[in-house]
N, C-alpha and C positions, 0 to 999 in steps of 0.2 A: 504494500500500500504506500502510495506517495502522498505527500501533503503540500499544501500551498499556504504561504504566509502573507497576510495583508496587515500592514502596520501603518497606522495613521496617527498624526500629531499636528500641532500648530507651531508655526515658526513666525515670529514677528518680522515685519518687513526689514527692520534694521539688522537682523541676523541672517537674512536670506542668503547672501553671498557666502558667508562663512559656513553656513549649514549645508549649502549645495556642495561646497568643496569637501566638507567632512563626510557627507553621505557618499560622494563619489569615491573618496579614498576607501571608505568602509566597504563599499560594494566591490571595488577592485580586489581588495584583500580577501573578502568573503568568497568571491569567485575563484581566486587562486587556491584557497584552502579547501573549498567544498565542491567546486565545479558548478555551483549554482549562480547564474547570472541574474542579478536583480534589476528592477526598473524603478524609477522615481517619477511620480506624477504629482501634480497639484490639482486641487479642486477647480473646476471651471469657473464657478461663481465666487470663489474665495481663495485668493492667492496664498493665504496664510495656512491653509490646510493641505498637508502633504501626505502622500502614501507611498510606501515602499512595497513592492510586490516580489515575492520569490516563489516560483512555481516548480513543481516536480521534484520536491525534496524527498530523497529516498530514506534518509536517516534523520528524522526530526530532532531527537535528543542531542545528537552531535552538532547539528546545525544550530540549534538554539544556544548551546554553550559557546560556540564560536561567535555568534551574533551578539550575545551579551558582552563578551570580551571586547569586541570591536566597537560597540556602541560606547562603552566606557573609555576605551583607548582614544577615540576620536572626539570625546567630550560632547556628544550630542545632547545629553540632558541639559547642559548649561545653555544651549542655544534655543531651547523651546520657549514658547510663550509662558509667562509666569503662571504658575498653578496648573500647567499642562503636563501631560506625560505621554509616552508612547503607548498606544493601545494596539495590542496584537490579537488578531483573529486567525485561527488555523482551520483550514478545510481539508478534507481527505477525499480521495477517490472512492467510488462505489465498488 
């Protein structure tokens, strides 16, 4: 069974450039470590709402450990809107 991760959060406009750079570096490292290529999107009607998507993850627990490590290493929590957090939803195949 494979899983797909959808992670959304809010980034204030003043942090957007630094956050994009941090997420880009995170996704490159995550891809090198796990083989999973992520995508970064922003909400059409709200530029401050972002979503990372990682699909076809064969080993969810190992992927999550690496993701948590890289989120901390790249300082993403400090770039989020005050009072905001990364919200993760995981879906699996039938």
